[in-house]
SERO-4910 file (N, C-alpha, C, O; in steps of 0.05 Angstrom, whole numbers):
BEGIN
 pado doro    nc1    nc2    nc3   cac1   cac2   cac3    cc1    cc2    cc3    oc1    oc2    oc3
  Met    A  -1483   1644   6309  -1463   1627   6302  -1439   1643   6306  -1440   1667   6304
  Ser    A  -1416   1629   6311  -1392   1648   6317  -1377   1645   6287  -1381   1627   6270
  Ala    A  -1360   1665   6283  -1346   1670   6256  -1327   1640   6253  -1315   1629   6271
  Gln    A  -1329   1634   6230  -1312   1612   6222  -1290   1621   6204  -1294   1642   6192
  Thr    A  -1269   1610   6200  -1248   1617   6183  -1241   1598   6161  -1248   1574   6163
  Asn    A  -1229   1606   6140  -1226   1589   6119  -1253   1578   6100  -1257   1556   6090
  Leu    A  -1267   1600   6101  -1291   1592   6085  -1287   1597   6054  -1269   1612   6048
  Arg    A  -1300   1587   6039  -1301   1597   6010  -1316   1621   6009  -1335   1626   6024
  Ile    A  -1304   1641   5986  -1312   1664   5984  -1336   1661   5960  -1332   1656   5937
  Arg    A  -1363   1665   5973  -1386   1661   5955  -1395   1691   5943  -1408   1707   5957
  Arg    A  -1387   1694   5916  -1394   1720   5903  -1424   1718   5895  -1433   1697   5885
  Ala    A  -1440   1741   5899  -1469   1738   5893  -1476   1767   5885  -1466   1787   5896
  Ala    A  -1494   1768   5864  -1510   1795   5861  -1538   1794   5871  -1549   1772   5870
  Arg    A  -1548   1811   5878  -1575   1810   5891  -1586   1839   5878  -1572   1858   5871
  Thr    A  -1618   1838   5876  -1629   1860   5863  -1647   1875   5887  -1659   1861   5903
  Leu    A  -1650   1902   5889  -1668   1909   5907  -1688   1918   5883  -1682   1935   5867
  Leu    A  -1713   1905   5883  -1733   1909   5862  -1750   1926   5880  -1757   1918   5902
  Val    A  -1756   1950   5871  -1777   1969   5888  -1795   1977   5864  -1787   1986   5842
  Ser    A  -1822   1974   5873  -1843   1979   5854  -1850   2009   5861  -1838   2021   5879
  Glu    A  -1868   2020   5845  -1877   2048   5846  -1892   2055   5870  -1894   2078   5879
  Gln    A  -1905   2028   5881  -1917   2033   5911  -1897   2029   5934  -1904   2025   5957
  Ala    A  -1870   2030   5926  -1852   2037   5948  -1848   2009   5960  -1837   2010   5982
  Arg    A  -1854   1985   5950  -1851   1961   5964  -1827   1944   5948  -1824   1944   5923
  Val    A  -1814   1931   5963  -1793   1913   5956  -1799   1885   5956  -1811   1874   5974
  Leu    A  -1790   1869   5932  -1800   1840   5931  -1777   1825   5944  -1753   1832   5943
  Leu    A  -1788   1804   5957  -1776   1784   5973  -1780   1759   5968  -1804   1757   5961
  Phe    A  -1766   1733   5967  -1774   1711   5963  -1771   1695   5988  -1753   1699   6004
  Arg    A  -1790   1677   5992  -1791   1658   6021  -1779   1633   6008  -1786   1622   5987
  Phe    A  -1757   1626   6029  -1742   1600   6028  -1747   1585   6048  -1743   1593   6071
  Asp    A  -1760   1557   6042  -1769   1541   6058  -1751   1513   6060  -1751   1496   6042
  Leu    A  -1737   1510   6079  -1717   1488   6074  -1720   1469   6100  -1727   1481   6121
  Ser    A  -1716   1445   6102  -1721   1428   6122  -1703   1427   6147  -1708   1414   6168
  Asp    A  -1681   1443   6141  -1659   1442   6165  -1661   1471   6181  -1648   1475   6202
  Arg    A  -1677   1488   6172  -1679   1513   6190  -1707   1526   6184  -1722   1518   6167
  Pro    A  -1711   1553   6202  -1737   1564   6197  -1740   1579   6168  -1720   1587   6155
  Pro    A  -1763   1582   6162  -1765   1599   6138  -1753   1627   6136  -1753   1640   6157
  Phe    A  -1742   1637   6113  -1727   1666   6111  -1736   1678   6086  -1745   1665   6067
  Trp    A  -1734   1699   6088  -1741   1719   6059  -1714   1732   6052  -1695   1740   6066
  Val    A  -1717   1733   6022  -1684   1748   6013  -1692   1760   5983  -1711   1753   5968
  Thr    A  -1676   1778   5980  -1685   1794   5953  -1676   1774   5933  -1665   1753   5938
  Pro    A  -1683   1784   5904  -1680   1766   5884  -1646   1766   5879  -1633   1786   5886
  Gly    A  -1633   1745   5868  -1608   1743   5866  -1598   1714   5871  -1611   1694   5879
  Gly    A  -1568   1716   5865  -1558   1691   5873  -1526   1695   5867  -1516   1717   5864
  Glu    A  -1514   1672   5867  -1485   1666   5865  -1475   1672   5833  -1489   1664   5814
  Cys    A  -1452   1686   5830  -1437   1691   5807  -1430   1665   5793  -1423   1647   5807
  Glu    A  -1432   1663   5769  -1421   1639   5758  -1388   1643   5754  -1380   1666   5752
  Ala    A  -1372   1626   5754  -1343   1630   5756  -1332   1652   5740  -1314   1662   5753
  His    A  -1335   1663   5721  -1326   1684   5708  -1344   1703   5700  -1340   1715   5679
  Glu    A  -1363   1708   5714  -1386   1727   5710  -1380   1748   5731  -1373   1743   5753
  Ser    A  -1386   1779   5718  -1387   1798   5737  -1417   1802   5753  -1439   1793   5745
  Phe    A  -1411   1816   5777  -1433   1820   5790  -1457   1829   5774  -1478   1817   5776
  Gln    A  -1452   1851   5756  -1473   1863   5737  -1483   1839   5723  -1507   1833   5726
  Asp    A  -1468   1825   5708  -1481   1803   5693  -1500   1777   5711  -1521   1766   5703
  Ala    A  -1485   1774   5734  -1502   1753   5751  -1525   1770   5757  -1546   1757   5753
  Ala    A  -1529   1797   5766  -1554   1806   5775  -1575   1805   5749  -1598   1797   5751
  Arg    A  -1562   1814   5728  -1581   1814   5704  -1592   1784   5699  -1616   1781   5693
  Arg    A  -1576   1762   5702  -1581   1732   5698  -1603   1725   5716  -1625   1718   5709
  Glu    A  -1594   1729   5745  -1610   1721   5766  -1638   1735   5767  -1658   1722   5773
  Leu    A  -1639   1757   5763  -1664   1769   5758  -1688   1761   5743  -1712   1759   5748
  Phe    A  -1670   1754   5715  -1689   1746   5694  -1700   1719   5706  -1725   1715   5708
  Glu    A  -1679   1699   5713  -1692   1673   5724  -1712   1671   5746  -1726   1651   5748
  Glu    A  -1715   1692   5764  -1724   1692   5786  -1752   1708   5782  -1772   1702   5795
  Thr    A  -1752   1729   5763  -1775   1746   5763  -1788   1748   5728  -1810   1755   5722
  Gly    A  -1770   1741   5714  -1776   1740   5683  -1767   1770   5675  -1768   1775   5651
  Leu    A  -1759   1791   5694  -1748   1818   5683  -1726   1818   5670  -1709   1802   5678
  Thr    A  -1721   1833   5647  -1694   1841   5643  -1683   1873   5646  -1694   1894   5637
  Phe    A  -1661   1871   5660  -1655   1901   5661  -1620   1903   5659  -1607   1883   5659
  Ser    A  -1610   1925   5657  -1585   1932   5655  -1576   1942   5683  -1583   1965   5690
  Pro    A  -1562   1926   5700  -1555   1936   5730  -1540   1963   5722  -1523   1964   5704
  Gly    A  -1550   1988   5740  -1525   2009   5740  -1507   2002   5761  -1499   1979   5765
  Glu    A  -1500   2024   5777  -1477   2019   5795  -1489   2003   5817  -1513   2001   5822
  Glu    A  -1468   1992   5834  -1477   1977   5857  -1482   2001   5875  -1469   2022   5874
  Val    A  -1507   1993   5893  -1514   2013   5914  -1509   2000   5939  -1512   2015   5958
  Ala    A  -1503   1976   5945  -1496   1968   5970  -1476   1940   5971  -1476   1927   5950
  Arg    A  -1462   1931   5992  -1450   1908   5990  -1452   1900   6025  -1451   1917   6043
  Thr    A  -1455   1871   6029  -1461   1863   6049  -1436   1835   6046  -1431   1824   6024
  Thr    A  -1423   1828   6074  -1407   1803   6067  -1412   1785   6094  -1395   1781   6111
  Pro    A  -1443   1772   6094  -1446   1761   6116  -1431   1726   6114  -1424   1715   6093
  Gln    A  -1429   1715   6137  -1422   1683   6135  -1450   1677   6136  -1465   1690   6149
  Phe    A  -1458   1652   6120  -1482   1638   6125  -1482   1613   6114  -1464   1608   6099
  Lys    A  -1502   1592   6121  -1503   1570   6108  -1519   1570   6085  -1543   1575   6088
  Thr    A  -1509   1563   6057  -1525   1562   6036  -1545   1540   6036  -1545   1521   6052
  Val    A  -1562   1542   6017  -1589   1521   6010  -1579   1494   6008  -1592   1474   6014
  Glu    A  -1554   1493   5999  -1542   1468   5995  -1526   1455   6023  -1514   1433   6023
  Gly    A  -1528   1471   6045  -1514   1464   6065  -1484   1473   6071  -1474   1469   6094
  Glu    A  -1471   1485   6056  -1442   1493   6055  -1445   1524   6072  -1460   1543   6066
  Trp    A  -1425   1523   6093  -1416   1554   6107  -1403   1566   6089  -1385   1553   6078
  Val    A  -1407   1594   6081  -1395   1611   6064  -1388   1635   6075  -1401   1644   6094
  Gln    A  -1366   1649   6065  -1365   1678   6067  -1374   1692   6041  -1360   1691   6021
  Ala    A  -1400   1706   6042  -1408   1719   6025  -1395   1745   6017  -1384   1759   6035
  Asp    A  -1395   1750   5996  -1388   1777   5981  -1414   1783   5966  -1417   1771   5945
  Glu    A  -1434   1800   5973  -1459   1806   5963  -1462   1833   5954  -1462   1851   5971
  Arg    A  -1467   1837   5924  -1471   1864   5914  -1497   1866   5907  -1511   1847   5900
  Tyr    A  -1507   1896   5911  -1538   1900   5910  -1536   1926   5891  -1521   1944   5890
  Phe    A  -1560   1919   5876  -1565   1936   5849  -1597   1943   5854  -1614   1927   5863
  Leu    A  -1603   1971   5847  -1631   1981   5847  -1642   1975   5823  -1629   1978   5802
  Leu    A  -1669   1965   5822  -1685   1968   5799  -1709   1977   5812  -1719   1966   5832
  Arg    A  -1720   1999   5797  -1744   2009   5798  -1766   2003   5781  -1762   2009   5757
  Val    A  -1792   1988   5788  -1811   1979   5770  -1839   1990   5769  -1847   1993   5793
  Glu    A  -1853   1997   5754  -1881   2009   5753  -1899   1984   5766  -1913   1988   5786
  Asp    A  -1897   1959   5755  -1915   1943   5758  -1905   1918   5778  -1882   1910   5776
  Glu    A  -1920   1909   5794  -1909   1885   5814  -1917   1861   5802  -1924   1844   5818
  Thr    A  -1919   1855   5776  -1921   1830   5766  -1896   1819   5757  -1880   1831   5743
  Ile    A  -1893   1795   5767  -1866   1781   5763  -1872   1748   5746  -1894   1737   5750
  Ser    A  -1857   1739   5734  -1859   1710   5726  -1839   1696   5740  -1817   1706   5743
  Thr    A  -1846   1671   5750  -1826   1652   5764  -1824   1627   5743  -1816   1605   5750
  Glu    A  -1832   1632   5715  -1830   1605   5699  -1799   1597   5688  -1794   1578   5674
  His    A  -1781   1615   5698  -1755   1609   5692  -1737   1602   5715  -1713   1602   5714
  His    A  -1753   1595   5739  -1740   1584   5762  -1726   1560   5755  -1735   1544   5739
  Thr    A  -1700   1556   5769  -1687   1531   5766  -1697   1511   5781  -1713   1517   5799
  Ala    A  -1691   1488   5775  -1704   1463   5793  -1701   1469   5824  -1719   1466   5840
  Leu    A  -1681   1476   5829  -1671   1482   5861  -1690   1499   5868  -1706   1493   5885
  Glu    A  -1691   1527   5852  -1713   1548   5864  -1737   1537   5866  -1749   1540   5887
  Arg    A  -1749   1522   5842  -1776   1515   5849  -1779   1496   5873  -1801   1494   5884
  Gln    A  -1760   1485   5882  -1762   1469   5909  -1765   1485   5935  -1780   1482   5954
  Val    A  -1743   1505   5929  -1739   1522   5961  -1755   1546   5963  -1766   1553   5984
  Met    A  -1756   1564   5937  -1771   1589   5941  -1798   1581   5938  -1804   1573   5916
  Thr    A  -1815   1582   5956  -1836   1576   5958  -1860   1595   5950  -1880   1587   5938
  Arg    A  -1856   1618   5957  -1872   1639   5950  -1854   1670   5946  -1830   1674   5951
  His    A  -1872   1688   5935  -1859   1717   5939  -1876   1735   5943  -1899   1730   5935
  Arg    A  -1872   1759   5957  -1887   1779   5970  -1871   1806   5965  -1847   1808   5965
  Trp    A  -1888   1827   5961  -1880   1853   5958  -1884   1868   5988  -1906   1873   5998
  Phe    A  -1857   1875   6001  -1861   1887   6023  -1858   1916   6026  -1841   1928   6014
  Ala    A  -1877   1930   6045  -1874   1956   6047  -1851   1958   6067  -1844   1939   6081
  Arg    A  -1839   1986   6066  -1814   1989   6082  -1819   1983   6109  -1802   1970   6122
  Ala    A  -1842   1991   6119  -1848   1990   6144  -1855   1957   6161  -1855   1950   6184
  Glu    A  -1858   1946   6142  -1862   1911   6149  -1836   1901   6155  -1835   1881   6170
  Leu    A  -1814   1912   6145  -1788   1894   6144  -1780   1891   6177  -1771   1870   6186
  Asp    A  -1784   1914   6190  -1771   1913   6213  -1788   1897   6234  -1776   1888   6254
  Gln    A  -1812   1892   6234  -1831   1875   6248  -1840   1846   6234  -1858   1833   6244
  Trp    A  -1826   1839   6212  -1837   1813   6205  -1829   1791   6220  -1807   1789   6231
  Pro    A  -1845   1775   6221  -1842   1751   6242  -1822   1730   6234  -1815   1713   6250
  Glu    A  -1814   1730   6210  -1790   1709   6199  -1767   1723   6187  -1769   1744   6175
  Ala    A  -1748   1713   6191  -1718   1726   6183  -1719   1737   6157  -1732   1726   6139
  Ile    A  -1706   1761   6154  -1701   1774   6125  -1676   1777   6121  -1664   1784   6142
  Phe    A  -1665   1776   6102  -1638   1778   6095  -1635   1795   6073  -1654   1792   6056
  Pro    A  -1616   1812   6066  -1599   1818   6096  -1611   1829   6117  -1632   1842   6115
  Glu    A  -1599   1825   6139  -1608   1837   6168  -1615   1868   6165  -1636   1878   6172
  Thr    A  -1598   1877   6154  -1598   1909   6144  -1613   1916   6125  -1610   1939   6119
  Leu    A  -1632   1904   6109  -1646   1908   6086  -1661   1937   6090  -1663   1953   6071
  Gly    A  -1673   1944   6115  -1691   1962   6118  -1669   1989   6112  -1674   2006   6095
  Ala    A  -1650   1989   6127  -1630   2010   6128  -1617   2012   6102  -1613   2035   6092
  Ile    A  -1609   1984   6087  -1598   1995   6058  -1620   2007   6045  -1612   2028   6033
  Leu    A  -1643   2002   6042  -1666   2009   6028  -1670   2047   6035  -1673   2063   6017
  Asp    A  -1669   2052   6060  -1668   2078   6067  -1647   2093   6055  -1652   2116   6046
  Asp    A  -1623   2084   6054  -1598   2097   6046  -1597   2099   6015  -1585   2117   6002
  Thr    A  -1612   2075   6003  -1611   2077   5974  -1630   2091   5960  -1627   2102   5938
  Leu    A  -1653   2091   5974  -1674   2109   5960  -1673   2139   5966  -1684   2155   5951
  Arg    A  -1658   2145   5987  -1655   2176   5990  -1634   2190   5977  -1628   2214   5978
  Arg    A  -1622   2168   5961  -1602   2182   5944  -1614   2196   5913  -1598   2208   5899
***
């Protein structure tokens, strides 16, 4: 896609959820208008919600986990088509959470999440660069390398 102008800024918070086994949690999205893709837990900030508050809310909705996000560890600003079909200019902020257990609960998914988020998987770092389906952000491996080195 070529760069588009006059797009709505979509503020979003995402979590790099990393297990004790050094694996990162991703959710697979299956939509009728494009190939499947995988993303980190997270989503759009509500109107007056901070990135930290959105990260906390989204992680609970998508995994059942509660946490207090620390400092932002990464930021991406891609243009993409949302699940609802709108092209946006994203402002995505990432927060790191390390967990001992890879057990999550999807019981708090919204109706839309239940429809489009068809599965989840914990990925080893080495799998990210060679996975046959798209993973977003496209720079996830580098972001993890940089974040986990700190």
